[in-house]
Kinemage of the C-alpha trace (Angstrom):
@kinemage 1
@onewidth
@group {chain A} dominant
@subgroup {mainchain}
@vectorlist {calphas} color= white
{ca unk a 1} P -0.006 0.020 -0.086
{ca unk a 2} L 1.463 3.584 -0.951
{ca unk a 3} L 2.339 5.835 1.936
{ca unk a 4} L 2.355 9.850 1.787
{ca unk a 5} L -0.212 10.000 -0.759
{ca unk a 6} L -0.726 13.199 -2.548
{ca unk a 7} L -3.598 14.732 -3.940
{ca unk a 8} L -3.552 14.009 -7.222
{ca unk a 9} P -5.424 8.854 -45.425
{ca unk a 10} L -4.236 5.333 -46.047
{ca unk a 11} L -6.231 3.107 -48.525
{ca unk a 12} L -6.165 -0.740 -48.460
{ca unk a 13} L -5.369 -1.778 -52.153
{ca unk a 14} L -8.480 -3.202 -53.710
{ca unk a 15} L -10.520 -2.028 -50.959
{ca unk a 16} L -12.634 0.850 -50.469
{ca unk a 17} P -12.971 4.514 -37.331
{ca unk a 18} P -11.400 13.397 -20.362
{ca unk a 19} L -10.615 16.586 -22.501
{ca unk a 20} L -7.133 17.901 -22.601
{ca unk a 21} L -6.847 20.850 -25.168
{ca unk a 22} L -3.191 21.313 -26.493
{ca unk a 23} L -2.870 23.904 -29.185
{ca unk a 24} L 0.123 23.075 -31.713
{ca unk a 25} L 0.869 25.682 -34.268
{ca unk a 26} L 3.507 24.441 -36.787
{ca unk a 27} L 4.707 26.333 -39.725
{ca unk a 28} L 6.437 24.023 -42.074
{ca unk a 29} L 9.112 25.709 -44.632
{ca unk a 30} L 7.720 25.874 -48.175
{ca unk a 31} L 9.758 25.618 -51.152
{ca unk a 32} L 10.523 28.552 -53.246
{ca unk a 33} L 7.707 29.584 -55.308
{ca unk a 34} L 5.052 27.812 -53.413
{ca unk a 35} L 1.833 29.547 -52.984
{ca unk a 36} L 1.405 30.532 -49.129
{ca unk a 37} L -2.276 31.885 -49.592
{ca unk a 38} L -4.436 29.911 -47.215
{ca unk a 39} L -6.844 27.540 -49.051
{ca unk a 40} L -10.478 28.242 -49.124
{ca unk a 41} L -12.776 25.392 -47.767
{ca unk a 42} L -15.137 23.473 -50.324
{ca unk a 43} L -18.376 24.778 -51.275
{ca unk a 44} L -20.299 21.801 -49.911
{ca unk a 45} L -23.610 22.909 -50.936
{ca unk a 46} L -22.497 23.110 -54.554
{ca unk a 47} L -20.967 19.704 -54.327
{ca unk a 48} L -23.621 17.552 -52.431
{ca unk a 49} L -26.883 19.666 -53.128
{ca unk a 50} L -28.243 17.296 -55.531
{ca unk a 51} L -27.238 14.082 -53.695
{ca unk a 52} L -28.705 15.650 -50.595
{ca unk a 53} L -32.139 16.105 -52.216
{ca unk a 54} L -31.911 12.385 -53.526
{ca unk a 55} L -34.276 10.236 -51.206
{ca unk a 56} L -34.581 7.042 -52.882
{ca unk a 57} L -34.104 3.623 -51.646
{ca unk a 58} L -30.355 3.302 -52.413
{ca unk a 59} L -29.357 5.328 -49.649
{ca unk a 60} L -29.040 3.626 -46.132
{ca unk a 61} L -30.433 5.237 -42.900
{ca unk a 62} L -27.750 6.337 -40.629
{ca unk a 63} L -27.490 5.836 -36.938
{ca unk a 64} L -25.176 8.330 -34.898
{ca unk a 65} L -23.284 6.309 -31.917
{ca unk a 66} L -21.843 9.095 -29.466
{ca unk a 67} L -18.796 8.340 -27.140
{ca unk a 68} L -18.264 8.393 -23.457
{ca unk a 69} L -20.472 11.096 -21.745
{ca unk a 70} L -22.383 11.569 -25.114
{ca unk a 71} L -25.593 10.510 -24.123
{ca unk a 72} L -27.941 12.387 -21.505
{ca unk a 73} L -28.610 10.183 -18.579
{ca unk a 74} L -31.757 10.729 -16.267
{ca unk a 75} L -32.998 8.915 -13.072
{ca unk a 76} L -36.257 7.777 -13.686
{ca unk a 77} L -37.364 7.779 -10.116
{ca unk a 78} L -36.626 11.398 -9.236
{ca unk a 79} L -36.391 13.058 -12.665
{ca unk a 80} L -32.950 14.217 -11.922
{ca unk a 81} L -30.454 14.686 -14.701
{ca unk a 82} L -27.595 12.395 -13.871
{ca unk a 83} L -25.462 13.570 -16.764
{ca unk a 84} L -26.018 16.153 -19.819
{ca unk a 85} L -27.096 19.059 -17.967
{ca unk a 86} L -25.580 21.208 -15.240
{ca unk a 87} L -28.363 23.408 -14.556
{ca unk a 88} L -31.609 22.894 -12.635
{ca unk a 89} L -32.208 19.621 -10.948
{ca unk a 90} L -29.092 17.566 -11.648
{ca unk a 91} L -27.111 15.067 -9.817
{ca unk a 92} L -24.280 16.901 -7.865
{ca unk a 93} L -21.338 14.530 -7.675
{ca unk a 94} L -19.789 16.280 -4.491
{ca unk a 95} L -22.978 15.276 -2.432
{ca unk a 96} L -24.054 11.873 -1.172
{ca unk a 97} L -27.314 11.621 -3.154
{ca unk a 98} L -25.916 12.818 -6.237
{ca unk a 99} L -23.035 10.668 -6.095
{ca unk a 100} L -25.135 7.484 -5.513
{ca unk a 101} L -27.066 8.536 -8.837
{ca unk a 102} L -24.052 9.062 -10.878
{ca unk a 103} L -22.288 6.039 -9.652
{ca unk a 104} L -23.272 2.424 -10.405
{ca unk a 105} L -24.292 0.100 -7.813
{ca unk a 106} L -21.512 -2.193 -6.174
{ca unk a 107} L -22.303 -5.209 -4.244
{ca unk a 108} L -19.849 -8.040 -3.354
{ca unk a 109} L -20.227 -11.382 -5.227
{ca unk a 110} L -22.767 -9.997 -7.717
{ca unk a 111} L -22.027 -10.018 -11.684
{ca unk a 112} L -21.558 -6.669 -13.245
{ca unk a 113} L -24.475 -7.375 -15.480
{ca unk a 114} L -27.098 -7.573 -12.402
{ca unk a 115} L -25.952 -4.102 -10.867
{ca unk a 116} L -28.488 -2.037 -12.407
{ca unk a 117} L -30.012 1.272 -11.157
{ca unk a 118} L -32.814 3.526 -12.155
{ca unk a 119} L -30.972 5.672 -14.490
{ca unk a 120} L -31.675 5.283 -18.402
{ca unk a 121} L -30.453 7.414 -21.446
{ca unk a 122} L -32.453 9.961 -22.754
{ca unk a 123} L -31.225 11.018 -26.082
{ca unk a 124} L -27.695 11.961 -27.539
{ca unk a 125} L -26.194 15.230 -26.358
{ca unk a 126} L -26.302 17.448 -29.218
{ca unk a 127} L -25.833 20.242 -26.673
{ca unk a 128} L -24.723 20.430 -23.239
{ca unk a 129} L -26.437 22.849 -20.896
{ca unk a 130} L -24.261 24.348 -18.106
{ca unk a 131} L -24.450 27.623 -15.812
{ca unk a 132} L -21.666 30.027 -15.542
{ca unk a 133} L -21.761 32.691 -12.740
{ca unk a 134} L -25.587 32.357 -13.019
{ca unk a 135} L -26.015 32.815 -16.744
{ca unk a 136} L -26.892 29.382 -18.666
{ca unk a 137} L -24.783 28.536 -21.463
{ca unk a 138} L -25.071 25.892 -24.196
{ca unk a 139} L -21.704 23.924 -25.187
{ca unk a 140} L -22.016 21.952 -28.548
{ca unk a 141} L -21.385 18.175 -28.321
{ca unk a 142} L -22.774 16.152 -31.143
{ca unk a 143} L -24.263 19.040 -33.135
{ca unk a 144} L -21.775 18.887 -35.682
{ca unk a 145} L -22.086 15.419 -36.461
{ca unk a 146} L -25.860 15.819 -36.700
{ca unk a 147} L -25.234 19.064 -38.809
{ca unk a 148} L -23.232 17.202 -41.357
{ca unk a 149} L -25.792 14.520 -41.692
{ca unk a 150} L -28.214 17.388 -42.230
{ca unk a 151} L -26.300 18.803 -44.786
{ca unk a 152} L -26.606 15.539 -46.448
{ca unk a 153} L -30.197 15.581 -46.386
{ca unk a 154} L -30.354 12.981 -43.760
{ca unk a 155} L -33.788 13.570 -41.775
{ca unk a 156} L -33.383 12.898 -38.008
{ca unk a 157} L -36.045 11.220 -36.269
{ca unk a 158} L -35.835 12.943 -33.033
{ca unk a 159} L -36.238 16.175 -34.801
{ca unk a 160} L -39.224 15.192 -36.734
{ca unk a 161} L -40.993 13.363 -33.756
{ca unk a 162} L -40.662 16.565 -31.775
{ca unk a 163} L -41.959 18.669 -34.374
{ca unk a 164} L -38.928 20.921 -34.708
{ca unk a 165} L -38.848 20.175 -38.431
{ca unk a 166} L -41.853 19.064 -40.417
{ca unk a 167} L -40.564 16.457 -42.698
{ca unk a 168} L -44.138 15.885 -44.326
{ca unk a 169} L -44.421 12.227 -45.233
{ca unk a 170} L -40.723 11.340 -45.818
{ca unk a 171} L -39.772 8.721 -43.236
{ca unk a 172} L -36.746 9.448 -41.326
{ca unk a 173} L -33.200 8.534 -42.408
{ca unk a 174} L -31.088 9.459 -39.370
{ca unk a 175} L -31.434 7.968 -35.789
{ca unk a 176} L -29.555 8.692 -32.766
{ca unk a 177} L -28.528 5.903 -30.502
{ca unk a 178} L -28.345 6.801 -26.846
{ca unk a 179} L -27.127 4.270 -24.339
{ca unk a 180} L -25.737 4.264 -20.810
{ca unk a 181} L -22.004 4.826 -21.260
{ca unk a 182} L -21.096 4.067 -17.730
{ca unk a 183} L -22.183 0.491 -18.261
{ca unk a 184} L -19.945 -2.577 -19.995
{ca unk a 185} L -19.488 -2.052 -23.708
{ca unk a 186} L -20.513 -5.375 -24.742
{ca unk a 187} L -23.762 -4.435 -23.098
{ca unk a 188} L -24.086 -1.355 -24.848
{ca unk a 189} L -23.510 -3.284 -28.036
{ca unk a 190} L -26.406 -5.599 -27.366
{ca unk a 191} L -28.635 -2.455 -26.909
{ca unk a 192} L -27.258 -1.258 -30.137
{ca unk a 193} L -28.404 -4.572 -31.648
{ca unk a 194} L -31.956 -4.216 -30.243
{ca unk a 195} L -32.034 -0.303 -31.555
{ca unk a 196} L -31.127 -1.264 -35.033
{ca unk a 197} L -33.938 -4.144 -35.199
{ca unk a 198} L -36.357 -1.534 -33.937
{ca unk a 199} L -35.242 0.930 -36.426
{ca unk a 200} L -35.078 -1.474 -39.374
{ca unk a 201} L -38.882 -2.406 -38.879
{ca unk a 202} L -39.403 1.439 -38.598
{ca unk a 203} L -37.702 2.005 -41.882
{ca unk a 204} L -39.243 -0.981 -43.649
{ca unk a 205} L -42.635 0.171 -43.015
{ca unk a 206} L -41.863 3.731 -44.415
{ca unk a 207} L -40.196 2.173 -47.709
{ca unk a 208} L -43.445 -0.025 -47.970
{ca unk a 209} L -45.647 3.059 -47.529
{ca unk a 210} L -43.774 5.518 -49.826
{ca unk a 211} L -42.030 3.284 -52.412
{ca unk a 212} L -44.201 0.131 -52.396
{ca unk a 213} L -41.266 -2.160 -51.743
{ca unk a 214} L -42.306 -5.093 -49.595
{ca unk a 215} L -39.968 -6.604 -47.188
{ca unk a 216} L -36.822 -4.597 -48.383
{ca unk a 217} L -33.250 -5.720 -47.165
{ca unk a 218} L -32.617 -2.697 -44.782
{ca unk a 219} L -29.168 -2.065 -44.030
{ca unk a 220} L -27.710 0.922 -41.843
{ca unk a 221} L -24.830 3.177 -42.086
{ca unk a 222} L -23.321 4.143 -38.778
{ca unk a 223} L -21.238 7.060 -37.427
{ca unk a 224} L -19.519 6.688 -34.230
{ca unk a 225} L -17.272 8.947 -32.184
{ca unk a 226} L -14.787 7.992 -29.628
{ca unk a 227} L -15.863 5.170 -27.096
{ca unk a 228} L -18.861 4.793 -29.399
{ca unk a 229} L -16.403 3.243 -32.024
{ca unk a 230} L -15.775 0.518 -29.563
{ca unk a 231} L -19.333 -0.175 -28.924
{ca unk a 232} L -19.890 -0.453 -32.570
{ca unk a 233} L -16.878 -2.640 -33.453
{ca unk a 234} L -17.945 -5.106 -30.601
{ca unk a 235} L -21.560 -5.127 -32.010
{ca unk a 236} L -20.192 -5.859 -35.860
{ca unk a 237} L -18.333 -8.581 -34.538
{ca unk a 238} L -20.462 -10.282 -32.116
{ca unk a 239} L -23.815 -8.790 -32.450
{ca unk a 240} L -25.759 -9.130 -29.201
{ca unk a 241} L -23.624 -11.932 -27.685
{ca unk a 242} L -22.387 -10.981 -24.088
{ca unk a 243} L -19.185 -11.727 -22.907
{ca unk a 244} L -19.098 -15.326 -21.467
{ca unk a 245} L -19.321 -15.337 -17.426
{ca unk a 246} L -16.014 -18.028 -17.611
{ca unk a 247} L -13.992 -15.428 -19.077
{ca unk a 248} L -13.816 -16.855 -22.619
{ca unk a 249} L -13.938 -15.072 -25.724
{ca unk a 250} L -17.410 -14.908 -27.448
{ca unk a 251} L -17.632 -16.387 -30.910
{ca unk a 252} L -16.619 -14.331 -33.705
{ca unk a 253} L -19.599 -14.412 -36.094
{ca unk a 254} L -19.724 -10.691 -37.509
{ca unk a 255} L -23.446 -11.162 -36.818
{ca unk a 256} L -23.808 -7.078 -36.669
{ca unk a 257} L -22.433 -6.778 -40.333
{ca unk a 258} L -25.720 -8.411 -41.569
{ca unk a 259} L -27.312 -5.172 -40.786
{ca unk a 260} L -24.701 -2.672 -41.392
{ca unk a 261} L -22.940 -1.303 -44.760
{ca unk a 262} L -20.623 1.233 -44.038
{ca unk a 263} L -19.068 2.528 -40.516
{ca unk a 264} L -17.137 5.795 -40.173
{ca unk a 265} L -15.368 5.753 -36.888
{ca unk a 266} L -14.184 9.150 -35.404
{ca unk a 267} L -11.241 9.106 -32.888
{ca unk a 268} L -12.115 5.704 -31.422
{ca unk a 269} L -9.618 4.739 -28.765
{ca unk a 270} L -8.952 1.168 -30.027
{ca unk a 271} L -5.770 0.596 -27.943
{ca unk a 272} L -7.284 2.868 -24.975
{ca unk a 273} L -5.904 6.280 -23.638
{ca unk a 274} L -3.276 7.064 -20.970
{ca unk a 275} L -5.538 10.076 -19.950
{ca unk a 276} L -8.373 7.981 -19.197
{ca unk a 277} L -6.129 5.890 -16.724
{ca unk a 278} L -5.029 9.184 -15.219
{ca unk a 279} L -8.491 10.504 -14.618
{ca unk a 280} L -9.788 7.066 -13.198
{ca unk a 281} L -6.735 7.564 -10.611
{ca unk a 282} L -7.211 11.236 -9.914
{ca unk a 283} L -10.785 11.854 -10.737
{ca unk a 284} L -12.461 13.824 -13.418
{ca unk a 285} L -12.805 17.765 -13.530
{ca unk a 286} L -15.453 18.814 -16.000
{ca unk a 287} L -14.751 22.604 -15.544
{ca unk a 288} L -13.743 25.457 -13.223
{ca unk a 289} L -17.119 26.209 -11.779
{ca unk a 290} L -18.288 22.454 -11.804
{ca unk a 291} L -18.073 19.798 -9.137
{ca unk a 292} L -15.268 17.091 -9.511
{ca unk a 293} L -16.246 13.367 -10.087
{ca unk a 294} L -14.340 11.345 -7.622
{ca unk a 295} L -12.040 8.391 -8.521
{ca unk a 296} L -14.650 6.130 -6.631
{ca unk a 297} L -17.560 7.214 -8.768
{ca unk a 298} L -15.684 6.751 -11.890
{ca unk a 299} L -14.388 3.432 -10.521
{ca unk a 300} L -17.908 1.977 -10.302
{ca unk a 301} L -18.331 2.296 -13.969
{ca unk a 302} L -17.114 -0.843 -16.065
{ca unk a 303} L -16.707 1.255 -19.330
{ca unk a 304} L -13.856 3.249 -17.804
{ca unk a 305} L -11.608 0.270 -17.397
{ca unk a 306} L -12.366 -0.898 -20.980
{ca unk a 307} L -10.520 2.414 -22.569
{ca unk a 308} L -7.348 1.686 -20.676
{ca unk a 309} L -4.037 1.575 -22.458
{ca unk a 310} L -2.773 -2.089 -23.106
{ca unk a 311} L -0.300 -3.482 -21.011
{ca unk a 312} L 1.804 -4.626 -24.110
{ca unk a 313} L 1.970 -1.113 -25.459
{ca unk a 314} L 4.092 -0.221 -22.454
{ca unk a 315} L 1.946 2.885 -21.658
{ca unk a 316} L 2.787 2.836 -17.797
{ca unk a 317} L 6.204 2.507 -16.271
{ca unk a 318} L 7.569 2.702 -12.718
{ca unk a 319} L 9.698 5.960 -12.706
{ca unk a 320} L 12.247 4.680 -9.830
{ca unk a 321} L 13.151 1.576 -11.649
{ca unk a 322} L 16.316 2.021 -13.665
{ca unk a 323} L 14.946 -0.461 -16.409
{ca unk a 324} L 11.419 1.500 -16.246
{ca unk a 325} L 9.432 -1.528 -15.418
{ca unk a 326} L 6.257 -1.792 -17.344
{ca unk a 327} L 3.068 -2.066 -15.445
{ca unk a 328} L -0.250 -3.655 -16.693
{ca unk a 329} L -3.337 -1.251 -16.262
{ca unk a 330} L -5.561 -4.148 -16.447
{ca unk a 331} L -3.905 -6.067 -13.489
{ca unk a 332} L -5.786 -5.544 -10.090
{ca unk a 333} L -2.874 -6.188 -8.120
{ca unk a 334} L -1.258 -2.985 -9.549
{ca unk a 335} L -4.438 -0.979 -8.634
{ca unk a 336} L -4.164 -2.171 -5.079
{ca unk a 337} L -0.351 -1.739 -4.707
{ca unk a 338} L -0.572 1.770 -5.910
{ca unk a 339} L -3.926 2.748 -4.516
{ca unk a 340} L -5.645 3.730 -7.597
{ca unk a 341} L -9.261 4.430 -7.937
{ca unk a 342} L -11.570 2.093 -5.673
{ca unk a 343} L -8.240 0.737 -3.920
{ca unk a 344} L -7.649 4.360 -2.660
{ca unk a 345} L -7.988 4.405 1.175
{ca unk a 346} L -8.774 8.101 1.003
{ca unk a 347} L -11.890 7.350 -1.032
{ca unk a 348} L -13.645 6.010 1.840
{ca unk a 349} L -15.555 9.141 2.435
{ca unk a 350} L -16.923 8.729 -0.840
{ca unk a 351} L -17.445 5.261 -0.467
{ca unk a 352} L -19.600 5.632 2.604
{ca unk a 353} L -21.890 7.911 0.237
{ca unk a 354} L -22.026 5.105 -2.526
{ca unk a 355} L -22.493 2.270 0.078
{ca unk a 356} L -24.556 3.577 2.994
{ca unk a 357} L -25.911 0.286 3.761
{ca unk a 358} L -22.246 -0.760 4.946
{ca unk a 359} L -21.321 0.551 8.161
{ca unk a 360} L -17.727 0.109 8.548
{ca unk a 361} L -14.634 0.908 6.168
{ca unk a 362} L -13.542 -2.500 6.164
{ca unk a 363} L -16.706 -4.029 4.506
{ca unk a 364} L -16.916 -0.884 2.091
{ca unk a 365} L -13.317 -1.471 1.021
{ca unk a 366} L -13.894 -5.362 0.546
{ca unk a 367} L -17.022 -4.456 -1.665
{ca unk a 368} L -14.803 -1.722 -3.401
{ca unk a 369} L -11.956 -4.213 -4.355
{ca unk a 370} L -14.462 -6.829 -5.568
{ca unk a 371} L -15.952 -4.415 -7.834
{ca unk a 372} L -12.458 -3.161 -9.057
{ca unk a 373} L -11.236 -6.769 -9.632
{ca unk a 374} L -14.353 -8.024 -11.614
{ca unk a 375} L -14.351 -4.700 -13.600
{ca unk a 376} L -10.706 -5.278 -14.466
{ca unk a 377} L -11.130 -8.801 -15.477
{ca unk a 378} L -14.208 -7.742 -17.607
{ca unk a 379} L -12.227 -5.197 -19.321
{ca unk a 380} L -9.465 -7.337 -20.115
{ca unk a 381} L -11.866 -9.942 -21.715
{ca unk a 382} L -13.683 -7.236 -23.898
{ca unk a 383} L -10.160 -5.990 -24.910
{ca unk a 384} L -9.134 -9.341 -25.973
{ca unk a 385} L -12.253 -9.861 -27.881
{ca unk a 386} L -11.744 -6.567 -29.779
{ca unk a 387} L -8.144 -7.295 -30.538
{ca unk a 388} L -8.811 -10.814 -32.439
{ca unk a 389} L -7.222 -10.176 -36.062
{ca unk a 390} L -10.120 -10.135 -38.375
{ca unk a 391} L -11.126 -8.960 -41.815
{ca unk a 392} L -14.707 -7.697 -42.123
{ca unk a 393} L -17.017 -9.524 -44.456
{ca unk a 394} L -17.616 -8.545 -47.938
{ca unk a 395} L -20.014 -5.678 -48.156
{ca unk a 396} L -18.940 -4.105 -44.897
{ca unk a 397} L -16.571 -0.969 -45.022
{ca unk a 398} L -14.612 0.417 -42.168
{ca unk a 399} L -13.578 4.073 -42.614
{ca unk a 400} L -11.441 5.823 -39.842
{ca unk a 401} L -11.396 9.526 -39.236
{ca unk a 402} L -8.252 10.336 -36.801
{ca unk a 403} L -6.267 13.385 -35.718
{ca unk a 404} L -2.716 13.305 -35.721
{ca unk a 405} L -1.310 17.010 -35.253
{ca unk a 406} L -1.712 17.427 -31.578
{ca unk a 407} L 0.761 16.126 -28.944
{ca unk a 408} L -0.956 13.418 -26.990
{ca unk a 409} L -0.083 11.570 -23.815
{ca unk a 410} L 1.590 8.385 -24.843
{ca unk a 411} L 3.571 7.589 -21.483
{ca unk a 412} L 2.770 7.776 -17.783
{ca unk a 413} L 5.223 7.161 -14.861
{ca unk a 414} L 4.147 6.101 -11.722
{ca unk a 415} L 5.987 6.726 -8.175
{ca unk a 416} L 5.492 3.593 -6.278
{ca unk a 417} L 5.657 5.270 -2.896
{ca unk a 418} L 2.658 7.427 -3.643
{ca unk a 419} L 0.987 5.898 -6.592
{ca unk a 420} L 0.940 9.323 -8.267
{ca unk a 421} L 0.870 9.373 -12.186
{ca unk a 422} L 2.697 11.744 -14.296
{ca unk a 423} L 2.551 12.066 -18.019
{ca unk a 424} L 6.149 11.763 -19.259
{ca unk a 425} L 5.746 11.278 -22.963
{ca unk a 426} L 3.663 12.521 -25.896
{ca unk a 427} L 3.314 11.482 -29.436
{ca unk a 428} L 1.143 12.547 -32.363
{ca unk a 429} L -2.731 12.019 -31.831
{ca unk a 430} L -5.595 14.117 -31.323
{ca unk a 431} L -4.814 15.481 -27.897
{ca unk a 432} L -6.970 12.753 -26.203
{ca unk a 433} L -6.239 9.400 -28.365
{ca unk a 434} L -2.943 8.601 -29.745
{ca unk a 435} L -2.610 8.026 -33.647
{ca unk a 436} L -1.367 4.633 -32.858
{ca unk a 437} L -4.375 3.861 -30.622
{ca unk a 438} L -7.131 4.915 -33.360
{ca unk a 439} L -5.193 2.684 -35.783
{ca unk a 440} L -4.595 -0.068 -33.308
{ca unk a 441} L -1.013 -0.142 -34.402
{ca unk a 442} L 0.525 -2.959 -32.995
{ca unk a 443} L 4.070 -1.803 -33.881
{ca unk a 444} L 4.562 0.021 -30.669
{ca unk a 445} L 4.533 -3.384 -28.960
{ca unk a 446} L 6.793 -5.090 -31.062
{ca unk a 447} L 9.562 -4.516 -34.089
{ca unk a 448} L 8.744 -1.686 -36.230
{ca unk a 449} L 7.730 -2.326 -39.851
{ca unk a 450} L 7.143 -0.105 -42.681
{ca unk a 451} L 3.359 -1.272 -43.038
{ca unk a 452} L 0.810 -0.908 -40.446
{ca unk a 453} L 0.214 -3.906 -38.431
{ca unk a 454} L -3.292 -3.879 -36.821
{ca unk a 455} L -6.106 -6.270 -36.072
{ca unk a 456} L -8.591 -4.091 -37.727
{ca unk a 457} L -8.711 -4.259 -41.567
{ca unk a 458} L -9.541 -0.594 -42.416
{ca unk a 459} L -11.122 -0.106 -45.725
{ca unk a 460} L -9.890 3.540 -45.484
{ca unk a 461} L -8.087 6.136 -43.154
{ca unk a 462} L -8.394 9.748 -43.564
{ca unk a 463} L -6.170 12.193 -40.858
{ca unk a 464} L -7.575 15.416 -39.885
{ca unk a 465} L -5.351 18.217 -38.069
{ca unk a 466} L -7.593 18.781 -35.314
{ca unk a 467} L -8.305 17.901 -31.438
{ca unk a 468} L -10.472 14.999 -30.412
{ca unk a 469} L -13.712 16.936 -29.896
{ca unk a 470} L -13.230 19.364 -32.904
{ca unk a 471} L -12.779 16.388 -35.411
{ca unk a 472} L -16.309 16.714 -36.409
{ca unk a 473} L -16.249 20.525 -36.625
{ca unk a 474} L -14.214 20.759 -39.776
{ca unk a 475} L -15.486 21.247 -43.236
{ca unk a 476} L -13.081 18.271 -44.154
{ca unk a 477} L -14.900 16.215 -41.791
{ca unk a 478} L -18.246 17.014 -43.110
{ca unk a 479} L -16.957 16.630 -46.797
{ca unk a 480} L -15.261 13.258 -46.257
{ca unk a 481} L -18.429 11.822 -44.296
{ca unk a 482} L -20.686 13.030 -47.038
{ca unk a 483} L -18.816 11.486 -49.734
{ca unk a 484} L -18.608 8.281 -48.106
{ca unk a 485} L -22.194 8.101 -47.334
{ca unk a 486} L -23.641 9.685 -50.480
{ca unk a 487} L -21.498 8.980 -53.282
{ca unk a 488} L -18.918 6.382 -52.679
{ca unk a 489} L -19.845 3.149 -54.572
């Protein structure tokens, strides 16, 4: 136990992907005679106007899958907003009642799938409402993805049903998949499977009504951001299969590919993120005027462990070792030795909020460590399932949009006496997720080779020079997404 703790675009031949902002301004020297005038953006209206107005059966409906913290969560019993608004009646994580709403239940000996509460998803966060100095503000979240699809003529279901836009008799062609991002990613993938079956029937009825087509073969296109890419990848490979309770891997069937044609993954942490590890250890601070989310609260969420960096990628080392001993972030003994997250003895006050039925620190710690161990076991199992090398079946295209212009945390060093983490190395990425992580580049754990080594067989990769949350805001993003969805054969 630590002492003296401190507070703390590539194309495949023949073929067709919590917030740190680092601004990197680079000026590469240009050869003499090169034009240095800033290039203008494309006229997207001119390029895609005709395609956007074309609403026949060849166009697949699109589903947007947000990332971690990208869905609004509401407690069905109290009506409190658990995540997605920081004004009015929302769960404050620095108070016992709010902390219990934000965290998932923890019970010793109980499987993670049975640890449920009354919190449910309530829509994708196209905007996040916050209050600063008493003034309500709105921060754009997935507004830009929905805006890009709107520019392509996709009619969003929620906007239509709410009456915000009158689409007439046209059936909706865009759907937002909201899910409880706190839970195990394989559970969210099963919810995605149910969601697509529901929307498939809905689209089928619309096509029969408007085009007279009986029982059409409906396939979806998916645009997924960040952790939503992991949910999507698990669904494509395994459908609604849960992770087996015995720790083995599910059978790779590509069941989800039967319902999906094109997948665009934007900044997915396929090999995890060092920044997620740091926030799991230190807690998450959403802003200067907002309450901090303690490590014990984050530690109750299985999904947090499922986006940790892989041990074989050597992302965490002991800083006092001459040989820089590598630590495995998925090893429960490491967390207990370093006093991280639920294993931090300083978290007992928060644990007392989360586990009011347990009267003494010893029983609370035992329950917390049990939850930590089974969450880490589940996370290792899920990452192994996602890391199985496999090429997508014919008809499924995997497109990746990633950032590689921001210096991004790549190596963390830990003090074995205090358990404190320091970021000591950075490499190209989007400021949150490394370039090597989005690509799932296995060369970082072995010998270098001139060609990408990845268990994911990408159909196409496009790099944008933007930060993680800004990848979707650029005209380059809109241009590439609309081309893949509207024009690419």
